[in-house]
KEZA-558983 format. One record per residue: chain; x, z, y of N, C-alpha, C in turn; residue number from 1. Coordinates in pm, whole numbers. Each point is the difference from the previous one (the first is absolute). Example, Ala and Ser with C-alpha at 12.3 -4.5 7.8 and 13.67 -1.06 7.14 Angstrom:
2
R  c      nx      nz      ny     cax     caz     cay      cx      cz      cy    k
R  A    1319     780    -569     -89       0     119      90       0     120    1
R  A     -35     -72     105      82       6     119     -77      73     109    2
//
This chain:
201
R  c      nx      nz      ny     cax     caz     cay      cx      cz      cy    k
R  A      84       0    -119     -84       0     119      89       0     125    1
R  A     -30     -88      95      79      -7     122     -28     121      89    2
R  A     101      42      74     -18     110      93     -92     -43     114    3
R  A     -85      91      45     -90     -31     112      76       1     131    4
R  A     -39     -86      90      62     -10     132     -82      80     100    5
R  A      36     129      17     -73      89      90      98      84      81    6
R  A      69     -60      94      97      77      79     -69     108      81    7
R  A      64     115       9     -55     110      80     110      85      62    8
R  A     119     -59      15     109      75      58      50     108     -94    9
R  A      46     110      57      53     113     -76    -110     104     -22   10
R  A     -14      47    -124     -96     105     -33      74     116     -64   11
R  A      -2     120      60      69     113     -63     -69      42    -129   12
R  A      78      22    -104     -57      37    -130      60     127     -58   13
R  A     115      45      49      61     118     -58     130      35      69   14
R  A      73      92     -64     128      46      52     106      -9    -109   15
R  A     125       3      43     110     -13     -96       5     114    -101   16
R  A     -60     115      32       1     112     -94    -107     -10    -107   17
R  A     -77    -111       2    -103     -22    -100    -140      41      43   18
R  A     -12      66     113    -132      40      49     -76    -119      57   19
R  A    -132      -1     -13     -79    -106      63      -1      18     151   20
R  A     -24    -108      72      -9      12     145    -116      92      36   21
R  A      25      96      89    -100     101      31     -76     -26     129   22
R  A      19    -117      59     -73     -36     121      62      53     128   23
R  A     111      71     -11      63      55     119      63    -111      84   24
R  A     -17      10     131      57     -97      93      18      69     134   25
R  A      71     -67      90      30      58     130     -60     -87     111   26
R  A     -42      65     110     -65     -69     110     102     -69      91   27
R  A     -30    -127      35      82     -78      93     -93     -71      98   28
R  A      57     -41     113     -79     -70     102      42    -146       9   29
R  A     -91     -82      50      25    -143      24     -33     -25     146   30
R  A      99     -40      77     -17     -15     144    -107    -103      35   31
R  A     -70      27     110    -105     -93      45      57    -137      31   32
R  A     125      -4      39      62    -128      37      53     -77    -121   33
R  A      -9      59    -119      59     -66    -117     -83    -122     -39   34
R  A      64    -116     -16     -72    -126     -15      -6     -57    -139   35
R  A      20      83    -103      -5     -49    -138    -106      76     -78   36
R  A     -80     -71     -77    -100      65     -85      70      82    -107   37
R  A     -57     114     -35      54      86    -105    -110      30    -101   38
R  A      38      -2    -128     -95      17    -109      42     115     -91   39
R  A     -97      58     -68      33      92    -108      80     -77    -104   40
R  A     113      58     -39      90     -67     -94     121     -62      65   41
R  A       4      -5     134     115     -56      71     116     100       3   42
R  A     124     -47     -19     116      86      23      27       8     150   43
R  A      47     117      46      21      19     143     136      64      27   44
R  A      41     -12     126     122      63      49     -36      87     119   45
R  A      89      90      39     -21      78     121      15     -91     121   46
R  A     -87      20      99       6     -82     121      97      56     104   47
R  A      39     124     -18      92      62      96     -69      62     119   48
R  A    -132      17      -9     -76      62     108    -111      84     -61   49
R  A     -88      53      83    -110      84     -47    -117     -12      97   50
R  A    -116      54     -41    -114       1      92      13     119      95   51
R  A     -99      20      85       6     106     101       3     140     -61   52
R  A     -44      13    -125       1     129     -69     122      19     -88   53
R  A      92     -95       4     122      12     -79     -11     -48    -142   54
R  A    -110     -71     -35     -12     -56    -134      91    -122      -9   55
R  A      97      -1     -90      98    -110      -4     -65    -134     -27   56
R  A      59    -104      58     -56    -134     -12      60     -79    -114   57
R  A     -74    -102     -43      45     -92    -106     -23    -143      43   58
R  A      69     -90     -71     -17    -144      16      14     -63    -138   59
R  A     -36    -126     -13       9     -67    -130     145      -6     -46   60
R  A      20      13    -131     133      -7     -56      53    -142      -5   61
R  A     127     -11     -36      65    -129     -17      55      -7    -141   62
R  A      68    -109     -33      55     -15    -135     144      49      -8   63
R  A      52      54     109     132      62       1      -9     131      76   64
R  A      94      89     -25       2     127      71     -86     105     -68   65
R  A      10     122      52     -71     113     -59    -149      -4      32   66
R  A     -82      40     -97    -144      12      17     -37     147      15   67
R  A    -109      25      72     -49     138      16     -98      37    -110   68
R  A     -77     -97     -45    -102      27    -102    -105    -109       0   69
R  A    -119      35     -50    -107     -97     -19    -131      58      54   70
R  A     -75     -83      72    -129      45      54    -101      20    -113   71
R  A     -66     117       1    -104      28     -98    -134      34      66   72
R  A      -3       5     133    -124      26      72      14     -39     145   73
R  A    -109     -45      62       2     -43     139    -125      48      72   74
R  A      14      29     129    -114      39      81      27     -21     147   75
R  A    -105     -21      77      17     -27     143      19     127      80   76
R  A     -44     112     -56      17     128      67      67      96     -96   77
R  A      78      92      53      84      85     -84     -79      74    -107   78
R  A    -121      42      30     -77      76     -98     -75     -82    -102   79
R  A      -8    -132      19     -88     -79     -87      61     -34    -135   80
R  A     132      -2     -13      56     -48    -126     -10     102    -112   81
R  A     -41     122      34     -27      98    -106    -150      14     -24   82
R  A     -78     -87      63    -145       7      -7     -51     -96    -107   83
R  A     -63      51    -107     -48     -88    -109     -94    -110      47   84
R  A     -68      20     113     -93    -103      48      72    -118      62   85
R  A     132       9      14      76    -109      60      96     -67     -98   86
R  A     -24      15    -129      90     -57     -99      -8    -153      -4   87
R  A     -98     -58      69     -11    -145       3      97     -62     100   88
R  A      72      81      77      98     -54      94     128     -30     -77   89
R  A      28    -127     -21     115     -37     -82     108     -74      76   90
R  A     -27     -36     126     106     -65      77     -17      25     149   91
R  A     112      -9      70       1      15     145      25    -138      60   92
R  A     -93     -54      79      16    -135      54     125     -13      87   93
R  A      46    -121      15     121     -26      78     -22      27     148   94
R  A    -119     -24      49     -26      18     143    -107     107      17   95
R  A      45     121      30     -92     111      23      61      88     109   96
R  A     -73      31     104      59      75     112      13     150     -25   97
R  A     -38      45    -119       2     143     -29     119      39     -86   98
R  A      42     124      12      96      56     -96     -72      20    -132   99
R  A      62     -47    -108     -53      22    -134      89      99     -74  100
R  A     -51      48    -113      76      95     -82       0     -45    -145  101
R  A     108      33     -68      15     -37    -140      50     119     -80  102
R  A     -47      10    -122      59      92     -96     101     -81     -81  103
R  A     122      52     -11     108     -73     -64      56      83    -115  104
R  A       6     -60    -118      69      62    -115     149     -19      23  105
R  A      66     106      50     139     -14      43      99      83     -82  106
R  A     -43      52    -114      91      74     -87      94    -100     -69  107
R  A     131      14      13      93     -96     -63     -11      -6    -151  108
R  A     -62     101     -62     -12       4    -146    -128     -64     -52  109
R  A     -77     -62      88    -126     -63     -41      25    -129     -76  110
R  A     -79     -22    -104       1    -125     -77    -122     -82      43  111
R  A      22    -128      24    -107     -89      45     -24    -113    -101  112
R  A    -123     -47      -4     -36    -122     -74      -7    -114     100  113
R  A      53    -116     -39      -5    -118      87       1    -126     -86  114
R  A     -70    -102      45      -9    -127     -73     117     -90      33  115
R  A      56     -62    -104     109     -96      18     -54    -134      49  116
R  A      77     -63      89     -34    -132      50      26    -106    -107  117
R  A     -83    -103      -3      25    -111     -91     115     -85      53  118
R  A      89     -43     -89     115     -79      42      51     -87    -112  119
R  A     110     -67      25      58     -88    -102      66      80    -112  120
R  A      39     124      27      53      89    -102     -52     139      26  121
R  A     -63      59    -102     -58     132      15      96     109     -48  122
R  A     -28     122      40      78     114     -48     -19      17    -150  123
R  A     103      54     -66      -3      17    -145      48     141     -35  124
R  A      -6      33    -129      38     133     -46     142      35      41  125
R  A      90     -98       1     140      25      33      19      40     146  126
R  A    -102     -19      84      12      34     142     -37     145      29  127
R  A     -65      67     -93     -43     138      24     123      89      22  128
R  A      -5      80     105     112      84      39      80     -59     114  129
R  A     -17    -129      26      68     -63     113     -80      21     128  130
R  A      59     -42     109     -65      11     131     -45    -137      49  131
R  A    -103      -1      84     -51    -124      56     -71      29     132  132
R  A     -78     -94      49     -67      16     129    -149     -31     -12  133
R  A     -80      48      95    -139     -44       8      -8    -128      83  134
R  A    -114     -65      -6     -24    -122      76    -125      21      85  135
R  A      12     -28     127    -116      21      88    -108    -102     -29  136
R  A    -123      42      18    -113     -88     -19    -114      46      89  137
R  A     -79     -92      49    -111      33      90    -109      73     -75  138
R  A     -52     105      61    -116      66     -58    -120     -92       1  139
R  A     -96      30     -86    -117     -88     -13    -120      48      82  140
R  A      25      91      93    -110      57      78     -48     131     -57  141
R  A      49      35    -118     -40     126     -65     121      81     -48  142
R  A     101     -68     -51     111      71     -63     129     -81      13  143
R  A     112      68     -22     132     -59      19      24    -122     -88  144
R  A      82     -92      51      40    -118     -77     145       5     -45  145
R  A      71     112      21     141       9     -41      15     -10    -151  146
R  A     111     -61     -42      27     -26    -141     143      40     -36  147
R  A      27       9    -127     136      18     -51      62    -138     -17  148
R  A     123     -18      44      62    -132      -9      24     -39    -145  149
R  A     -14    -129     -28      50     -58    -124     139     -56      31  150
R  A      59     -72     -93     132     -58      25      -4    -104     112  151
R  A    -117     -51      31     -12    -100     106      45      55     134  152
R  A     -25     128      24      32      62     129     128      82      -3  153
R  A      32      60    -111     120      85     -10      36      19    -146  154
R  A     128       4     -29      48      25    -135      24     149     -17  155
R  A     -63      66     -96      26     142     -23     148      25     -22  156
R  A      51     112      51     142      27      -5      24     151       4  157
R  A     125      39     -21      37     141      11      20      43     144  158
R  A      -8     -91      94      28      25     141     -80     119      54  159
R  A      71     100      50     -65     125      42     -89     -17     122  160
R  A      23    -102      81     -77     -18     123    -133     -71     -21  161
R  A     -28     -47    -121    -130     -61     -26    -107     109      -3  162
R  A    -115     -28      57     -99     103      31     -70      65    -117  163
R  A     -19     -71    -109     -82      51    -109      77      10    -131  164
R  A     -30     104     -80      54      13    -135    -110     -36    -100  165
R  A      29     -92     -92     -96     -39    -102      -1     106    -111  166
R  A    -117      63     -22     -11     108     -97     -66     -43    -130  167
R  A     -71    -112      -1     -66     -46    -121    -134     -63      30  168
R  A     -60     -57    -102    -134     -57      14    -105     110      -1  169
R  A    -112     -25      67    -118      85     -16     -49     -20    -143  170
R  A     -17     111     -72     -37      -8    -141    -152      -8     -14  171
R  A     -49    -120     -24    -142     -19     -28     -16    -133     -71  172
R  A    -110     -19     -75     -15    -119     -86      -1    -132      74  173
R  A     -45      -1     126     -12    -126      73     120     -26      90  174
R  A     117      54     -33     117     -18      84     122     -29     -86  175
R  A      75    -103      37     119     -39     -75      98     -67      95  176
R  A     126     -11     -39      97     -72      82     -49    -142      26  177
R  A      18     -45     122     -44    -134      39     -58       4     140  178
R  A     -55    -113      41     -60      -9     133    -107     106      17  179
R  A      -2      64     115     -98     101      40       9     131     -80  180
R  A     110      22     -70      16     126     -74      -3     118      97  181
R  A     -55     111     -47      -3     122      80     117      88     -44  182
R  A      84      36      98     121      77     -27      -7     138      63  183
R  A      81      90     -54      21     131      60     134      -2      73  184
R  A       0      47     124     121      -1      81      13     132      76  185
R  A     122      28      41      28     110      92      67     -60     123  186
R  A     -26      57     118      72     -42     119     143      50     -13  187
R  A      93     -92      -9     140      33     -22      74      30     130  188
R  A     -37     -67     108      61      25     131    -109      61      88  189
R  A       3     132      11    -109      78      59      51      77     121  190
R  A     -76      -2     109      40      71     120      23     149     -23  191
R  A     -82      62     -85      10     144     -22     103      36    -106  192
R  A      63    -102     -56     115      23     -88     125     -47      74  193
R  A      -5      11     133     110     -35      89      31    -150      -1  194
R  A     -96     -81     -46      13    -144       9     103     -63     -92  195
R  A      48      76     -96     101     -54     -90     -60     -20    -138  196
R  A      26    -114     -59     -53     -29    -132     102      28    -109  197
R  A     -48      -6    -123      85      17    -116      19    -135     -69  198
R  A     114     -20     -61      25    -124     -73     -90      -9    -122  199
R  A     -50    -120     -28     -80     -22    -119      86       3    -126  200
R  A     -67       3    -113      72       4    -128     -40    -117     -88  201
//
């Protein structure tokens, strides 16, 4: 059975110590002047500023450099993202004059699920343990479009500066190596781990 093509960015699923993800995240702000849409599942970096209350700011991540974490909740007002009645808010538009807020899974020990991009050569069992990068993708109006690179975008390597560590496939009957495979990854170059990555194996 072919893998389904359902990109959704990064989804936290657990921690390196074997515990399941417990939903914990930290509050960040998105400046009113920020001109890029942000979605649940997007990787983010620190913006280097904060809102008027001192809530640190974020911006969309890149495919190089340290990441801060992954957005797991969004709201237009600071109190709304913990409100169950606002769980339908899944993205922050590119043009909005208001400060927005995001909950970010920023623990460096978090394990994420992410879909691999289709390419001329897909990741294989021999690549597990190596490092690679994510690939940016436009959200669909509801959720993130970020993907895990295949060989088309980057060759997995031991290079410590590559952002992601490949931990293995998501174990389920409808998932296998190949196009659109769902993988488990850890952020290898993380701002809260002093921005330094570890070499792959």
